[in-house]
N, C-alpha and C positions, 0 to 999 in steps of 0.2 A: 504494500499500499504506499502510495506517495505521501510524503509528509506535508502537513499544512493545507490539505485539500478541504475546502469549505464551500458547499453549494448554497446559493442564495436565490430566492424566488420572490417576485412581486406579482401577486394575483389579487383580484378583488374578492372581498368576503361575501358580497352579494351581487346578483345580476338578475335581470329580468329573463324569463324563459325565452329562449331563442336569440338572446342578445349575443353579439360578437364582442368578446372582451380581449384586451391586450394583455399578454403575459410576457414577463421579463425574467430571464434567468442569467446567472453568472456563476461560474465555479472557479474558485481560486486554484490554479494548477499551473505548473511551470511549462508544460507542453514541450518537452525536450525532443527534438526531431531525430536524434540519433546520428547527426552529421557533424556536430561540433566536437572539438577536442578540449580536454582540460589542460591545465598548466604543464602536466607531465607528457602531453602529446597523446594520451589515450582517448579513444572515442568515448564520449558520454553516451550511455545506452539510451535508446529511444524510450520515452515515457510520455504517452499522450492519452487524452480522453479520446477514444476512437469511435464512440457512438453516444448519441443523446436521444432519449425518447420522452414523450409526454403522453399520458393516457388520461381520459376522463371516464370514470366508472368502468374501467377495463377496455374502453374503445380507444384505438390509437388516434391521437391528434396530430402528432408529428414524430418522424423517425429520421434522424440525421446521421450520416456516416461522416466522421471527421478524418482529415488527413494531416500529416506532419506540418504542413504549411499554415495551419490555424495558429493564431497568436496565443500568447500566454493569457490565462484567465478568459476562456471562451465565453462570449456573451450572445444570447439569442433573444430576439424580440419577435413575437408572432401573435396571431389572433386565433381564438378558438370560440366556437359557438357553444353556449351553455344551454342545453335543452331542458335540464332539470337540476334539482339540487343534487350535489354529489361531491366527489373528491377528484382533484387533479393530482396525478402521480408523476413525478419528474425523476428520471433515472439517467445517470452518467456511467459509462463503462470505461474502465482504465485498461491500458495494455497489460498491466501486471495481474489482471483478473479481478481487481477490486471493483466494487459496484457502490456508487454513492446514490442515495435516494432521499427524497423529501416529498412531502405532500401538502396540499392546501385544500381545505374544504370550502365549497361555494354554496351558499344558500340562495334560494329564489326570493327576490324582493317583491 
């Protein structure tokens, strides 16, 4: 597991049924490409978040494959339609097999 990894999500607590809401996510991660060398000349191993998903009540909202060219601390902003009260689940997958998850409940206003 990479050290210092912290997922953050901004999502509304309430939405009208059928409303499209803006979701913002950021995960603190170094996103090492595997192509740089350290002071000793050794290659720094690749360590990136390689996939990000968001689900609402078990239904996929977004599924993104990330590549080494993505910058440090990947940030995503996207819209999702909220058909009913439920839970948004956000998941980040790391090269080392680690999985980082967080969720936000959304009520109908």
